[in-house]
C-alpha positions in Angstrom: 128.6 213.7 -99.2 131.3 215.5 -100.9 131.9 219.1 -101.9 133.0 220.1 -105.4 133.3 223.7 -106.6 131.4 224.7 -103.4 128.4 222.4 -104.3 127.3 219.8 -101.8 126.8 216.5 -103.6 124.8 213.6 -102.0 124.4 210.4 -103.7 122.3 207.3 -103.0 124.1 204.4 -101.4 126.0 202.4 -104.1 125.7 198.7 -105.0 127.9 196.5 -103.0 130.0 195.8 -106.2 130.9 199.6 -106.2 132.4 199.3 -102.6 134.3 196.1 -103.1 137.5 197.6 -104.6 137.8 200.2 -101.8 137.1 197.4 -99.2 139.8 195.2 -100.6 142.2 198.1 -100.9 141.9 199.0 -97.2 142.5 195.3 -96.2 145.4 194.6 -98.6 147.5 197.9 -98.5 151.0 197.0 -97.2 153.0 199.0 -94.5 154.2 201.7 -94.3 151.0 202.7 -96.2 147.3 202.7 -95.0 144.3 202.9 -97.2 141.1 204.7 -95.9 137.6 204.6 -97.2 134.9 207.1 -96.3 137.3 210.1 -95.9 137.0 213.3 -97.8 140.1 214.9 -99.1 140.6 218.5 -98.0 141.7 220.4 -101.2 140.1 223.7 -100.2 136.7 224.8 -98.4 135.3 224.7 -101.9 136.5 221.3 -102.7 136.4 218.2 -100.5 135.8 215.2 -102.7 135.2 211.9 -101.1 137.0 209.2 -103.2 136.3 205.6 -102.6 139.7 205.1 -101.0 142.8 207.3 -100.1 146.3 206.0 -99.5 148.5 207.8 -97.0 151.7 206.8 -95.1 150.5 205.3 -91.8 152.4 207.9 -89.7 150.8 210.9 -91.4 147.3 210.9 -89.8 146.2 212.2 -86.4 143.4 211.3 -83.9 141.3 214.6 -84.5 141.6 214.4 -88.5 138.2 214.4 -90.2 139.2 215.3 -93.7 142.4 214.1 -95.1 144.6 217.1 -96.2 145.6 216.6 -99.9 149.2 217.3 -98.9 149.5 213.9 -97.3 147.5 211.9 -99.8 149.7 209.7 -102.0 147.0 208.1 -104.1 143.1 208.3 -104.6 140.9 205.6 -106.0 137.6 206.4 -107.6 135.2 203.6 -108.5 132.9 204.8 -111.4 129.3 204.8 -110.5 126.5 204.4 -113.2 125.2 207.5 -114.9 126.9 210.0 -117.1 127.1 212.7 -114.4 129.1 210.4 -112.2 131.3 209.2 -115.1 132.1 212.8 -116.0 132.8 213.6 -112.3 135.4 210.7 -111.9 137.0 211.0 -115.3 137.1 214.7 -115.8 136.1 216.9 -112.7 137.8 215.0 -109.9 140.8 214.4 -112.1 141.4 218.0 -112.5 140.8 218.6 -108.7 143.3 215.9 -107.7 145.8 217.0 -110.3 145.7 220.6 -109.1 146.0 219.5 -105.6 149.3 217.6 -106.4 148.1 214.1 -105.5 150.8 211.8 -107.1 148.6 208.9 -108.3 145.0 208.7 -109.3 143.4 205.3 -109.9 140.0 205.0 -111.8 138.2 201.7 -111.4 135.4 201.4 -113.8 132.9 198.4 -113.2 130.8 199.6 -116.2 133.3 198.2 -118.5 135.6 196.0 -116.3 138.8 198.2 -116.6 141.1 200.2 -114.4 143.3 203.2 -115.2 146.4 204.5 -113.3 147.3 208.2 -113.8 150.6 209.5 -112.4 151.5 213.2 -111.8 154.2 214.1 -114.1 155.2 217.8 -114.3 151.9 218.9 -112.7 149.6 216.9 -115.2 148.3 213.5 -115.0 149.8 211.1 -117.5 148.5 207.6 -118.0 150.8 205.1 -116.2 149.1 201.8 -116.7 145.8 200.4 -117.7 144.3 196.9 -117.5 141.2 194.7 -117.2 139.6 193.3 -114.0 141.6 190.2 -113.0 145.0 191.9 -113.8 147.0 193.5 -111.0 147.2 197.2 -110.7 150.8 198.2 -110.6 151.1 201.4 -108.5 153.8 203.7 -109.5 156.1 205.5 -106.9 155.8 206.7 -104.3 153.8 203.6 -103.6 155.6 200.8 -105.6 153.2 198.0 -104.8 150.6 195.8 -106.6 146.9 195.8 -106.0 145.1 192.4 -107.0 141.9 192.8 -109.0 140.8 189.1 -109.1 137.7 189.8 -106.9 136.5 193.0 -108.9 133.5 192.4 -111.1 131.6 194.3 -113.7 128.2 195.8 -113.0 125.2 193.7 -114.0 123.7 194.7 -117.3 121.1 197.4 -117.0 122.3 198.6 -113.7 
């Protein structure tokens, strides 16, 4: 469940392939960072998107935290689901929300077409930093500065 523009959005459970990039990211994120999945980002009471993974500095979370304040988020990862509403949400709606919240890096992983896109906040706007195909490593810009392997990422099966 996530909240966008005050609307509660509930989606059916995704395919296992959808969750794979977030699971891998959680396991492979190096210190001093941590990646978390299943966490909503607190932008405002009207906007609490739930990206597939968030990256923060390990020292920045606290025991009682439920939603991750956007002020400590260094990167969000969204894995695109099937269907045009979900595609629009990841490429347009959430992009605007994360940009306005000042989140430095936004990564879109698109299993529909087997590509990924890295956006970096420059002067208050997201600019394309890098783009590639599954199998090519994702080079995360500063403040992260590490590489995410994508060899295990797969495209969705035809017709899904």
